[in-house]
C-alpha positions in Angstrom: -0.3 0.1 0.1 1.4 3.6 -1.1 2.1 5.7 1.7 -0.9 8.0 3.0 0.3 11.7 3.9 -1.2 13.3 7.0 -4.2 15.8 6.9 -3.6 18.7 8.4 -6.9 18.5 9.5 -7.6 16.1 12.1 -9.9 13.6 11.6 -13.7 13.3 12.8 -13.6 10.8 15.6 -16.4 8.9 14.5 -15.1 8.6 10.9 -14.9 4.8 12.0 -14.6 3.1 8.4 -11.6 5.5 7.6 -10.0 5.0 11.1 -10.0 1.1 11.0 -8.5 1.2 7.3 -5.5 3.5 8.7 -5.3 0.9 11.9 -5.0 -1.7 9.0 -2.7 -0.2 6.9 -0.2 0.5 9.8 -0.1 -3.1 10.6 -0.1 -1.9 14.6 -3.0 -4.6 15.5 -0.5 -7.6 16.5 2.9 -6.2 15.9 5.8 -6.8 18.3 6.0 -5.5 21.7 8.2 -2.5 21.9 10.3 -1.6 25.1 9.3 1.9 24.8 5.7 1.3 25.3 6.0 -1.3 27.7 8.1 1.1 29.8 5.3 3.9 29.6 2.9 1.2 31.1 5.0 0.3 33.9 5.5 4.3 34.6 1.7 4.8 34.6 1.0 2.1 37.0 3.7 3.3 39.4 3.1 6.9 38.8 -0.5 6.3 39.8 -0.5 3.7 42.2 -2.4 1.5 40.1 -2.3 -2.0 39.7 -3.1 -2.0 35.9 -2.0 0.1 33.3 -2.3 -0.5 29.5 -2.1 0.8 25.7 -4.7 -0.4 23.9 -5.8 -0.5 20.2 -9.5 -0.4 19.7 -10.3 -2.8 16.5 -13.7 -3.0 14.6 -14.9 -6.0 17.0 -11.9 -6.3 19.4 -9.6 -4.1 22.0 -5.8 -5.6 21.3 -3.3 -4.3 23.6 -0.2 -3.0 22.8 1.5 -2.9 25.9 0.3 -4.2 29.6 1.3 -3.8 33.0 -1.0 -6.1 35.7 -3.5 -7.4 32.9 -2.7 -10.8 31.5 -4.9 -10.7 28.3 -3.9 -9.8 25.1 -7.2 -9.1 23.8 -10.8 -8.5 24.7 -14.1 -8.0 22.7 -14.4 -4.3 22.0 -18.1 -4.6 23.4 -16.3 -5.1 26.9 -13.6 -2.2 26.6 -13.2 0.7 28.9 -10.8 2.2 26.1 -13.5 2.4 23.6 -15.6 4.8 25.4 -12.5 6.8 26.3 -11.4 6.8 22.4 -14.8 7.9 21.5 -15.1 10.4 24.2 -12.5 12.1 22.3 -10.8 13.6 25.7 -9.7 12.2 29.0 -12.1 9.9 30.5 -12.3 9.4 34.4 -14.8 6.7 35.8 -14.0 7.1 39.5 -16.8 4.7 40.3 -17.4 1.7 37.7 -20.4 0.2 39.7 -22.1 3.8 39.7 -21.6 4.3 35.9 -24.5 3.3 33.7 -21.9 2.3 31.1 -19.9 -0.3 33.3 -21.8 -1.5 36.2 -22.7 -4.8 34.0 -19.0 -5.1 32.5 -17.9 -8.6 33.3 -14.2 -6.9 34.0 -16.1 -5.2 36.8 -18.8 -7.7 38.2 -15.9 -10.8 37.6 -12.4 -10.8 38.3 -10.3 -8.4 38.6 -13.2 -6.4 39.6 -12.7 -2.9 38.1 -13.6 -0.3 40.0 -11.7 2.9 38.8 -10.6 3.9 35.2 -9.3 6.7 33.8 -8.1 6.6 29.7 -7.0 9.2 27.5 -7.3 9.2 24.0 -4.5 8.3 21.4 -4.8 9.6 18.0 -2.6 8.9 15.2 -0.7 12.0 13.3 -3.6 12.9 11.3 -6.0 12.9 13.9 -7.6 9.6 13.8 -8.1 7.8 16.7 -6.3 4.7 17.7 -6.8 3.9 21.1 -6.2 4.8 24.4 -3.6 4.3 27.3 -5.5 4.0 30.8 -4.8 3.2 34.4 -7.1 0.7 36.3 -7.7 0.0 40.0 -9.9 -2.5 41.8 -11.0 0.2 44.2 -12.8 3.2 43.6 -10.8 6.3 44.0 -10.7 10.4 43.1 -8.3 11.7 40.4 -7.0 14.9 40.9 -6.2 17.9 38.5 -2.5 17.1 39.0 -3.2 13.3 38.3 -5.2 14.4 35.4 -2.5 17.0 33.8 0.2 13.5 34.4 -2.4 11.2 32.3 -2.5 13.7 29.5 1.1 14.1 29.3 1.9 10.2 29.3 -1.0 10.2 26.3 1.1 12.9 24.5 4.2 10.7 25.2 2.3 7.5 23.4 1.0 9.6 20.6 4.7 10.6 20.3 5.8 7.1 20.3 2.9 6.1 17.7 3.5 9.1 15.5 7.1 7.4 15.2 5.9 3.9 14.3 4.0 5.3 11.8 7.0 7.2 10.2 8.7 3.8 10.2 5.5 2.2 8.2 5.4 5.2 5.7 9.5 5.2 5.0 9.3 1.3 4.7 6.1 1.5 2.6 7.4 3.7 0.3 11.1 1.9 0.0 8.8 -1.3 -1.0 6.8 0.7 -3.3 9.8 2.0 -4.9 11.4 -1.3 -5.3 8.3 -3.1 -6.5 8.1 -0.3 -9.6 11.7 -0.8 -10.4 11.3 -5.0 -10.2 8.0 -4.8 -12.3 9.7 -3.4 -14.9 12.3 -6.4 -15.2 9.6 -9.1 -14.9 9.3 -11.3 -17.6 7.2 -14.5 -18.1 4.7 -16.0 -20.2 1.6 -17.2 -20.2 2.3 -21.0 -19.0 3.9 -19.1 -16.1 0.8 -17.7 -15.1 -1.2 -20.7 -15.4 1.6 -22.5 -13.4 1.0 -20.3 -10.5 -2.7 -20.4 -10.8 -2.5 -24.3 -10.6 -0.7 -24.3 -7.2 3.2 -24.3 -8.6 5.4 -23.8 -5.2 7.1 -20.3 -5.0 9.8 -19.1 -3.2 11.8 -15.9 -2.4 14.9 -15.1 -0.9 16.0 -11.3 0.4 19.4 -10.9 0.4 19.8 -8.7 3.2 18.8 -11.3 6.0 18.8 -14.6 3.7 15.8 -15.8 5.3 13.7 -18.2 2.7 10.0 -17.5 2.3 8.1 -20.5 1.1 4.2 -20.7 -0.1 1.8 -23.6 1.1 2.8 -25.6 -2.5 6.4 -25.6 -1.9 6.3 -27.0 1.9 3.8 -29.7 0.2 6.3 -30.9 -2.0 9.1 -30.6 0.6 6.5 -32.6 3.1 7.5 -30.6 6.3 4.9 -29.3 8.8 3.1 -25.8 8.4 5.2 -24.3 11.2 8.6 -25.4 9.6 11.2 -22.6 9.3 13.4 -22.8 6.5 17.0 -21.5 6.3 19.1 -21.5 2.9 21.5 -24.2 4.5 18.5 -26.6 5.1 16.8 -26.0 2.0 19.7 -26.7 0.0 20.0 -30.0 2.2 17.0 -31.2 0.7 18.8 -31.9 -2.5 20.9 -35.2 -3.4 24.4 -34.5 -2.5 25.3 -34.8 -5.8 23.1 -31.7 -6.9 23.6 -29.4 -3.7 26.7 -28.0 -5.6 24.9 -27.1 -8.4 22.5 -25.5 -7.0 24.7 -23.5 -5.0 26.8 -22.5 -8.1 23.8 -21.2 -9.6 22.8 -19.3 -6.4 26.2 -17.7 -6.0 26.3 -16.4 -10.0 22.6 -14.7 -9.0 23.7 -13.4 -6.1 27.2 -11.5 -7.5 25.8 -11.1 -11.5 22.4 -11.0 -11.5 21.9 -14.4 -13.3 18.9 -17.1 -13.4 18.8 -20.6 -13.4 16.5 -23.2 -14.8 17.3 -26.6 -13.1 15.9 -30.3 -12.7 17.5 -31.9 -10.2 17.0 -34.9 -8.0 15.2 -34.4 -4.4 14.9 -36.1 -0.9 11.8 -34.9 1.2 11.6 -34.4 4.8 9.9 -37.9 4.4 13.0 -39.4 2.8 11.0 -39.9 0.0 13.0 -39.2 -3.9 12.0 -37.2 -6.3 12.7 -34.7 -9.1 12.0 -31.4 -9.0 12.0 -28.3 -11.3 13.6 -25.3 -10.1 13.5 -21.9 -11.3 15.3 -18.9 -10.0 15.8 -15.3 -10.6 17.4 -12.1 -9.3 15.4 -8.9 -8.7 17.9 -5.8 -9.1 17.7 -2.3 -7.7 20.4 0.0 -9.5 22.0 -2.9 -11.0 22.4 -5.0 -7.8 20.6 -7.9 -7.0 18.7 -7.0 -3.5 16.4 -10.4 -3.7 16.1 -14.1 -5.5 12.8 -15.4 -5.9 11.5 -18.6 -8.7 9.0 -21.5 -8.5 9.3 -25.0 -7.3 7.5 -28.1 -9.0 7.3 -31.7 -8.9 8.2 -33.1 -11.6 9.2 -36.8 -10.4 6.8 -38.2 -12.9 7.8 -36.4 -15.8 11.5 -36.8 -15.1 10.8 -40.8 -14.8 8.7 -40.5 -18.0 11.7 -38.6 -19.7 14.2 -41.1 -18.5 12.1 -43.9 -20.0 11.1 -42.4 -23.2 13.1 -39.5 -24.1 10.3 -38.2 -26.1 10.3 -34.2 -25.7 6.8 -34.4 -27.9 5.4 -36.9 -25.6 6.5 -34.6 -22.5 4.9 -31.6 -23.8 2.0 -33.1 -24.4 1.9 -34.7 -20.9 2.7 -31.3 -19.9 -0.3 -29.9 -21.4 -2.4 -32.6 -19.9 -1.1 -32.3 -16.6 -2.2 -28.6 -16.5 -5.6 -29.4 -18.3 -6.2 -31.6 -15.2 -5.1 -29.6 -12.5 -7.4 -26.4 -14.1 -10.2 -29.2 -14.2 -9.9 -29.8 -10.7 -9.3 -26.4 -9.0 -12.2 -25.1 -7.0 -11.9 -21.7 -8.8 -12.8 -21.1 -12.2 -10.0 -19.7 -14.3 -9.9 -18.0 -17.8 -7.1 -16.7 -19.5 -7.1 -13.8 -22.0 -4.5 -12.5 -24.6 -3.7 -8.6 -25.0 -6.9 -8.4 -27.3 -9.1 -9.6 -24.8 -10.0 -13.0 -26.5 -10.5 -15.9 -24.2 -7.6 -18.5 -24.6 -7.8 -21.2 -21.7 -11.0 -21.8 -19.3 -11.7 -24.7 -16.9 -15.2 -26.6 -16.1 -15.6 -24.7 -12.8 -15.8 -21.4 -14.8 -18.6 -22.8 -16.3 -20.3 -24.2 -13.3 -20.2 -21.1 -11.4 -21.9 -19.0 -14.0 -24.2 -21.9 -14.9 -23.4 -21.1 -18.7 -25.2 -23.0 -21.4 -23.6 -25.3 -23.6 -21.7 -23.6 -26.4 -22.2 -20.1 -25.0 -18.3 -19.8 -24.5 -15.6 -20.3 -27.3 -11.9 -20.1 -27.3 -11.3 -16.5 -29.2 -14.4 -14.7 -27.9 -13.7 -11.5 -26.5 -14.2 -10.4 -23.0 -17.0 -7.7 -23.8 -19.2 -10.4 -25.7 -18.7 -13.2 -23.1 -19.8 -10.5 -20.4 -22.7 -9.1 -22.6 -24.2 -12.8 -22.8 -24.0 -13.1 -18.9 -25.8 -9.6 -18.5 -28.4 -10.3 -21.2 -29.5 -13.8 -19.8 -29.5 -12.3 -16.4 -26.6 -14.1 -14.9 -24.8 -11.1 -13.6 -26.5 -7.8 -12.5 -23.8 -5.2 -13.5 -23.3 -2.5 -16.0 -21.3 -3.8 -18.9 -19.2 -0.2 -18.7 -18.7 -0.5 -15.2 -16.9 -3.5 -15.6 -14.5 -2.7 -18.1 -13.6 0.7 -17.6 -12.1 -0.6 -14.0 -10.6 -3.5 -15.7 -8.8 -1.5 -18.3 -7.6 1.2 -15.6 -5.9 -1.4 -13.6 -4.5 -3.3 -16.6 -2.6 -0.2 -17.8 -1.6 0.6 -14.7 -0.3 -3.1 -14.4 -2.3 -4.0 -10.8 -4.9 -6.5 -10.3 -8.5 -5.5 -9.2 -11.2 -7.4 -7.7 -15.0 -7.5 -8.8 -18.3 -8.7 -6.9 -21.0 -10.4 -8.9 -24.3 -10.9 -7.6 -25.5 -13.6 -9.6 -29.0 -13.6 -10.9 -29.6 -17.3 -8.7 -28.6 -15.0 -5.4 -25.4 -16.5 -5.1 -22.1 -14.0 -4.9 -19.0 -14.3 -6.9 -15.4 -12.8 -6.3 -13.9 -11.9 -9.4 -9.7 -11.3 -9.7 -8.3 -10.1 -12.4 -4.5 -9.9 -12.9 -2.4 -8.9 -15.6 0.4 -10.8 -17.6 3.4 -8.9 -18.3 3.2 -9.7 -22.1 -0.4 -8.5 -21.8 -3.6 -9.8 -21.3 -4.8 -11.2 -17.6 -5.8 -14.2 -15.6 -9.4 -13.9 -14.3 -10.2 -16.2 -11.3 -13.9 -16.7 -10.1 -14.5 -18.0 -6.5 -18.1 -18.7 -5.0 -17.8 -16.6 -1.6 -21.5 -17.0 -1.3 -20.9 -18.9 2.0 -18.4 -16.7 3.0 -20.7 -13.6 3.0 -23.2 -15.5 4.9 -20.7 -16.2 7.5 -19.3 -12.8 7.8 -23.2 -11.6 8.3 -23.4 -14.1 11.0 -20.5 -13.0 12.7 -21.7 -9.1 12.5 -25.1 -10.2 13.8 -23.5 -12.0 16.5 -21.2 -9.1 17.5 -23.7 -6.7 17.9 -26.8 -8.6 19.6 -27.6 -10.5 22.6 -27.4 -14.2 22.2 -30.4 -15.0 24.5 -33.1 -12.6 23.3 -31.8 -11.9 19.7 -32.2 -8.0 20.8 -29.4 -5.3 20.1 -26.7 -5.3 22.7 -25.2 -3.0 24.7 -22.4 -1.9 21.9 -25.1 -1.4 18.8 -27.2 0.3 21.4 -24.3 2.8 22.2 -23.2 3.0 18.4 -26.6 3.7 17.2 -27.5 6.3 20.1 -24.6 8.1 19.1 -25.1 8.2 15.9 -28.8 9.2 16.3 -27.9 12.2 18.3 -25.8 13.2 15.7 -28.5 13.0 13.0 -30.9 14.8 15.6 -28.8 17.7 16.0 -28.2 18.3 12.5 -32.0 18.2 11.9 -33.3 19.7 14.9 -35.3 17.1 15.8 -35.6 15.0 19.0 -34.8 11.4 20.2 -35.9 9.8 23.2 -34.0 7.0 25.4 -36.0 4.5 27.6 -34.2 2.3 30.0 -36.3 -0.7 31.7 -35.3 -2.9 34.6 -37.6 -5.7 35.4 -38.5 -6.0 39.1 -38.1 -8.8 41.1 -36.4 -10.9 38.4 -33.6 -11.8 40.8 -35.5 -13.7 43.3 -37.2 -15.5 40.7 -33.9 -16.8 38.7 -32.6 -17.8 42.4 -35.7 -19.8 43.5 -36.6 -21.2 40.0 -33.1 -21.4 38.0 -31.6 -20.0 35.4 -33.7 -21.8 32.6 -37.0 -20.3 33.8 -35.0 -17.0 34.5 -33.8 -17.2 30.7 -36.9 -18.4 29.2 -38.4 -15.0 31.3 -36.2 -12.8 29.9 -36.9 -13.9 26.0 -40.7 -13.6 26.7 -40.2 -10.3 28.6 -37.6 -9.0 25.4 -40.8 -10.1 22.9 -43.7 -8.2 24.9 -41.3 -4.8 25.0 -40.2 -5.2 21.4 -44.1 -5.6 20.4 -44.5 -2.5 22.4 -42.0 -0.4 21.1 -42.4 -0.6 17.4 -40.7 -1.3 14.4 -38.9 1.9 14.0 -37.4 1.7 17.3 -34.1 -0.2 18.4 -34.8 -2.7 21.5 -31.8 -3.7 23.4 -30.8 -5.5 26.2 -28.2 -3.9 28.2 -27.3 -7.2 30.3 -29.1 -9.1 33.0 -33.0 -7.8 33.6 -31.8 -4.2 32.0 -33.3 -3.5 28.7 -33.4 -0.2 26.6 -35.4 1.5 23.7 -34.2 4.2 21.9 -36.4 6.2 19.9 -34.9 7.9 16.7 -37.9 8.6 14.5 -37.7 12.6 13.5 -41.7 12.6 15.0 -40.6 11.5 18.6 -42.5 13.3 21.3 -43.4 13.1 24.5 -46.9 11.5 24.4 -45.6 8.8 22.1 -43.0 7.8 24.7 -45.6 8.1 27.4 -47.8 5.4 25.3 -44.9 3.1 24.6 -44.2 3.5 28.4 -47.8 2.7 29.7 -48.3 0.0 27.3 -45.0 -1.6 28.6 -46.0 -1.7 32.2 -49.2 -2.9 31.4 -48.5 -5.8 29.3 -44.9 -6.9 31.2 -47.1 -7.0 34.7 -49.4 -9.8 33.1 -48.4 -13.2 34.3 -46.2 -15.3 32.3 -46.8 -18.9 32.0 -43.3 -20.9 31.8 -43.1 -24.7 32.6 -46.1 -25.0 34.2 -45.4 -22.0 36.5 -47.3 -18.8 36.2 -44.6 -15.9 37.0 -45.7 -12.5 37.8 -42.8 -9.1 37.5 -43.5 -5.5 36.9 -41.5 -3.1 34.9 -39.5 -0.1 36.0 -38.8 2.4 33.5 -36.7 5.6 33.2 -37.0 8.0 30.2 -35.2 11.0 28.8 -35.5 13.3 25.9 -32.7 14.7 23.8 -34.2 18.4 24.7 -30.8 20.1 24.4 -28.6 20.4 21.2 -25.3 20.1 23.7 -26.9 16.6 24.9 -24.3 13.6 24.1 -24.8 9.5 24.3 -23.4 9.9 28.0 -25.7 12.7 29.4 -28.8 11.1 27.9 -28.0 7.6 29.3 -27.4 9.2 32.6 -30.7 11.2 32.6 -32.9 8.3 32.1 -30.7 6.3 34.6 -31.7 8.8 36.9 -35.1 8.7 36.0 -35.1 5.0 36.5 -33.5 5.2 39.9 -36.1 7.9 41.1 -39.0 5.6 39.8 -37.5 2.5 41.7 -36.8 4.8 44.8 -40.5 6.0 44.7 -42.2 2.5 44.1 -41.7 0.2 41.4 -43.9 -0.8 38.4 -44.5 2.3 36.7 -42.5 4.8 34.2 -40.9 8.5 34.9 -39.1 10.8 32.4 -36.2 12.9 33.7 -37.4 16.3 35.0 -36.6 19.8 36.7 -36.8 17.7 40.3 -34.7 15.2 39.1 -31.9 17.7 37.7 -32.6 19.6 40.5 -31.3 16.9 42.9 -28.4 15.7 40.5 -27.4 19.3 40.6 -27.2 19.1 44.3 -25.5 16.0 44.5 -23.0 17.3 42.5 -22.2 20.2 44.3 -22.4 17.9 47.5 -19.8 16.1 45.8 -17.6 19.0 45.0 -17.5 19.8 48.6 -16.9 16.5 49.6 -13.8 16.5 47.0 -12.5 19.3 48.4 -13.4 18.5 52.1 -11.2 15.6 51.6 -8.7 16.8 49.8 -7.8 19.9 52.7 -9.3 17.7 55.7 -12.0 20.0 56.0 -13.8 17.9 58.6 -15.0 18.4 62.3 -15.9 16.3 64.8 -18.9 16.9 67.3 -19.1 15.0 70.4 -22.3 14.0 72.0 -22.6 12.3 75.5 -23.5 9.0 76.6 -24.9 8.6 80.1 -25.5 6.0 82.4 -29.3 5.9 82.9 -29.1 4.9 86.4 -27.6 8.5 87.6 -27.0 10.5 84.4 -23.2 10.3 85.0 -21.4 10.7 81.5 -19.4 7.4 80.6 -18.1 8.9 77.3 -18.9 10.3 73.7 -20.2 9.4 70.1 -18.2 10.9 67.7 -20.0 12.5 65.0 -18.5 13.9 61.7 -19.7 17.4 60.4 -18.7 19.1 57.1 -19.0 22.5 56.1 -21.6 23.7 53.2 -22.1 26.8 51.1 -22.8 29.7 53.2 -21.4 28.3 56.0 -24.2 25.7 56.9 -23.2 22.4 58.6 -23.8 19.4 56.2 -24.5 16.4 58.3 -23.4 12.5 57.8 -26.5 11.5 56.3 -26.3 14.2 53.6 -22.9 13.5 52.7 -21.7 10.2 54.0 -24.1 8.2 50.9 -22.2 10.2 48.6 -18.6 9.5 49.7 -19.4 5.9 49.4 -21.0 5.8 46.2 -18.0 7.8 44.9 -15.2 6.0 46.7 -14.0 8.7 49.2 -15.7 7.3 52.5 -11.7 5.3 53.1 -10.1 8.5 53.4 -12.8 9.8 55.4 -13.1 7.0 57.7 -9.5 7.0 58.7 -9.5 10.5 59.3 -12.4 9.9 61.5 -10.5 7.0 63.6 -7.4 8.9 63.7 -8.9 12.1 64.6 -11.3 10.6 67.4 -8.6 8.7 69.3 -5.8 11.5 69.4 -8.6 13.7 71.0 -10.1 10.9 73.0 -6.7 9.8 74.5 -6.4 13.2 76.0 -9.7 13.0 77.9 -10.2 11.6 81.1 -9.5 7.9 81.6 -13.2 7.1 82.4 -14.8 8.3 79.3 -15.0 6.4 76.1 -15.2 7.3 72.5 -17.2 5.9 70.0 -16.8 5.9 66.5 -18.8 4.8 63.4 -17.6 2.9 60.8 -19.1 2.7 57.1 -19.7 -1.0 55.7 -17.5 -0.2 52.7 -14.6 0.3 55.2 -14.5 -3.3 56.2 -12.8 -6.4 54.0 -9.5 -4.7 53.6 -8.0 -5.3 56.6 -7.3 -1.1 57.2 -9.5 -0.7 59.8 -7.8 -3.2 62.2 -4.6 -2.4 61.2 -5.0 1.4 62.0 -7.0 1.1 65.3 -4.7 -1.4 66.7 -1.4 0.9 65.6 -3.5 4.1 67.0 -4.0 2.2 70.3 -0.4 1.2 70.8 1.0 4.2 69.8 -1.4 6.2 72.0 -1.1 3.7 74.9 -4.8 3.8 75.0 -6.9 1.2 76.8 -8.7 -0.5 74.0 -12.2 -1.0 76.1 -12.3 2.7 76.0 -13.3 2.4 72.2 -16.7 1.0 70.8 -16.4 0.7 67.2 -20.3 0.9 65.9 -21.5 -0.7 62.8 -25.0 -0.8 61.2 -26.8 -4.3 60.1 -26.2 -3.5 56.5 -22.1 -4.4 57.3 -23.0 -7.8 58.0 -25.9 -8.1 55.5 -23.3 -8.8 52.5 -20.4 -9.6 54.8 -17.4 -11.3 53.4 -15.4 -14.0 55.2 -12.7 -11.0 55.5 -15.3 -8.5 57.2 -16.2 -11.1 59.9 -12.6 -11.7 60.0 -11.8 -8.2 61.1 -14.9 -7.9 63.5 -13.1 -10.9 65.4 -10.2 -9.5 65.3 -11.3 -6.2 66.8 -12.9 -8.1 69.4 -9.3 -9.7 70.3 -7.7 -6.4 70.4 -10.2 -5.6 73.4 -12.2 -3.2 71.3 -16.2 -3.1 72.1 -18.5 -4.0 69.2 -22.0 -2.2 69.1 -24.5 -3.1 66.8 -26.4 -0.1 65.9 -30.3 0.9 64.8 -30.7 -2.6 66.3 -34.1 -3.6 65.5 -34.7 -2.2 62.1 -33.2 -5.1 60.0 -34.2 -8.4 58.9 -31.6 -10.6 60.7 -30.8 -8.9 64.0 -31.5 -11.9 66.1 -29.3 -14.1 63.6 -26.4 -11.1 63.8 -26.4 -11.3 67.6 -25.6 -14.9 67.8 -23.0 -15.0 65.1 -20.9 -11.6 65.4 -18.8 -10.9 68.4 -21.0 -7.8 69.5 -20.3 -6.0 73.2 -23.1 -3.5 72.8 -27.1 -3.1 71.3 -28.0 0.3 70.5 -31.8 0.1 70.0 -33.0 2.5 67.2 -34.3 6.1 67.8 -37.6 5.3 66.1 -38.8 2.9 69.1 -37.6 5.9 71.4 -39.6 8.3 69.7 -42.8 6.2 70.3 -42.1 4.6 73.7 -44.6 7.2 75.4 -47.7 6.8 73.1 -47.1 3.1 70.9 -47.5 0.2 73.4 -45.8 -2.0 70.9 -42.9 0.0 70.8 -42.6 0.0 74.6 -42.6 -3.9 74.3 -40.1 -4.2 71.5 -38.0 -1.7 73.6 -38.5 -3.9 76.8 -37.7 -7.2 74.8 -34.4 -6.0 73.3 -33.0 -4.6 76.8 -34.1 -8.2 78.1 -32.4 -10.0 75.1 -29.1 -8.0 75.6 -29.2 -8.4 79.2 -30.0 -12.3 79.1 -26.6 -12.5 76.6 -24.8 -10.6 79.0 -24.4 -7.5 76.2 -25.0 -3.9 77.2 -28.0 -2.1 76.0 -27.8 1.8 74.8 -31.2 3.8 73.8 -30.5 6.8 71.3 -32.4 10.1 70.9 -34.0 10.3 74.2 -35.6 14.1 74.3 -37.3 14.1 77.8 -37.5 12.7 81.2 -40.4 10.4 80.9 -38.7 8.5 78.0 -35.4 8.4 80.3 -37.4 6.8 83.0 -39.5 4.1 80.5 -36.2 3.1 79.1 -34.6 2.7 82.4 -37.6 0.2 83.7 -37.1 -1.3 80.6 -33.8 -2.6 81.5 -31.5 0.1 79.0 -28.3 0.8 81.1 -27.1 3.7 78.7 -28.7 6.5 77.3 -27.8 9.1 74.4 -30.1 12.2 73.1 -30.7 15.9 73.5 -31.9 15.4 77.1 -28.1 14.9 78.0 -26.6 17.2 75.3 -26.4 17.8 71.7 -23.4 17.2 69.5 -20.6 20.1 69.9 -17.0 20.1 69.5 -14.5 18.7 71.8 -13.3 22.4 72.6 -16.7 23.6 73.8 -17.2 20.6 76.2 -16.0 21.6 79.8 -15.8 17.9 80.7 -12.9 17.0 78.1 -10.4 19.5 79.4 -7.6 17.4 80.1 -6.8 19.4 83.3 -10.1 18.1 84.8 -9.5 14.5 83.8 -9.0 11.8 86.3 -7.4 8.3 86.1 -10.4 5.9 86.5 -11.8 3.0 84.9 -14.4 2.7 82.7 
């Protein structure tokens, strides 16, 4: 392929066809590894403290990894690729929590090992602007990515682009050199009609570049040598296949070709790899540049039968006739149709397969017929559906240039034929015809499989994303609208768990059919994965009323019972809808809007639909502001601990304080934990915040009087990594603090999906001597089980019971039961949310030992609590 100079204008990132052609031209896919690229990914992994880093090249259906660190796979499906999104994004893309991103939360590399939780990728462009792939870092934990880190990854991306541009220059230089060589060699090549037919017939060929002296053999040459397909020849080993008396003759011929550019035509005795004695016809020529041989090439043919006959009969006329018959038999048994035309375009030779492929009637083809007449006859009787001028003009253009050309014919019987026309040096051409119907059908099946869900037959996530981007671009140009509908099937998981995957799969197929029938033919219905579906409405007349009608129809029809394997199964559908009402909307923002609407729908009650609206937009804006404030607070450690007293209910004496984190929001107001802790958990910031709380709380408590303890709340997300136990143990040792003064409060959700590591960490804290407190007891589903299985020292009743204890007899009974349970199990019990003396008396009578609430004091900073003045502290045992 001739060199293509880079354009001064950067290419459109959506020009996928041209991009893939450029990648194929460069040959970068499956290219050899490079120490420079490897060094970059190792540097990236070290620089960002990430276990995984790679440089990817995005092909049509796969992501191929040019260099990797911490990742063993050389390639992955493009549908599962993070870098494909980063590339089409066109700029630095950061996903700080993959489980919270609709594009990736069902990705197999997220839900399965290595459990990717963080991704940052910078798109790599070729020198002409076409997108190639990305450099990225990945982590198995969620994390933030600072502005400094973004700048560094961008800089590494620019370095990689420089390496890629160097690679491009090398390819173009090599290509230009080969093109020049081929032009010069073409002028010196001489052959005849028989050589061309012999090549078509499968005569072996070989080539030897004199710069590296490594022979290249064709498949037929390997077959004649009787060697395996993976056999690697050398010049020395190739000569050793000849009989001893023939080796010197061949070596002399090769030396004359190298030194003087002479050719040879020899018939020599030969011994195959399987020790079979043969005679071969070896022809060799030298290709020269500026009068100097640069490579040798030639043909190689088994002539054992002919040679035996020659030795017996010495009849050259008979030998010629046998050679002609051998050629005819070869042509007759070829899978492809073959025709040979002279320089006037007249037919000189053809085989039976050519007649069969085009289903020609007897007598239609005769020797000497002109190509135009043959083609005209085929068009007239409807065998091919082409214009005569279209074929002949292209053929003449390539024949004049001395290049090969191909043409695809669609026959009248529906089959497809590929015709290849190869020019001959003396004029004329050889035409080969291949029936490619089965190959095209296989390609169509492969393409369909790459873009469709195997279970339901619907479009898959990859096709949906590509279609969504195209629909947005079209709508933006036309000033029209599109709509996106995300659908979750409610209660699918318990059904799948209860009845098995076979029933689950049948249910998904039945649901998919109902959704497809509701959506209509003009919409693209896709399965996102699991029980998640999507519909893309891309007609120019898309409007809210239509989407409401379709959504209501889906909700109604999916709700109807499904009869599967004798079972009547009922589910509901929750739907989030977003319309492209802003020309600046992208595929990412539209998916985010629909996903937010779906989330709100499921939050407020399943089994219906909801549009993305101002209320959701306002909430998202508020979350973004809160997240921004949270990022700033984490970066600058802009938090504060307030302490609420815990008292002994028998005499109201203070036994300790619970540490409650506070964050200053806009306009100086204080944000409560229930406002920003969920955000911190969702976006991977909880680990840094939790470590700060433990560090700050224990260091302040170490200065208090020794009879006062401290209670610290630990998020469920902090467990399972071993960090909490290690930090607490080190601090208690460093501060010389009694572990019994520390209460670690956890909620039931910590244990709802507890891993073996979490359970092990709770036992480790218990062994250290720290008190484990089960917070909000009585509000979960498995509190009794937790009390039996886990090492709790205290139980803390939820404030909802305390609030109703004066007026609700049932709440009072439950509170008394919990206190009795704790006492009988030898555990302490605490009631939180106490606001008046009557509540305190009732709880004391019920058997609670400790209390907490506004009655005893509101949360305040430590410096405002007189009792926590270290000068007043006394050495006492808690």
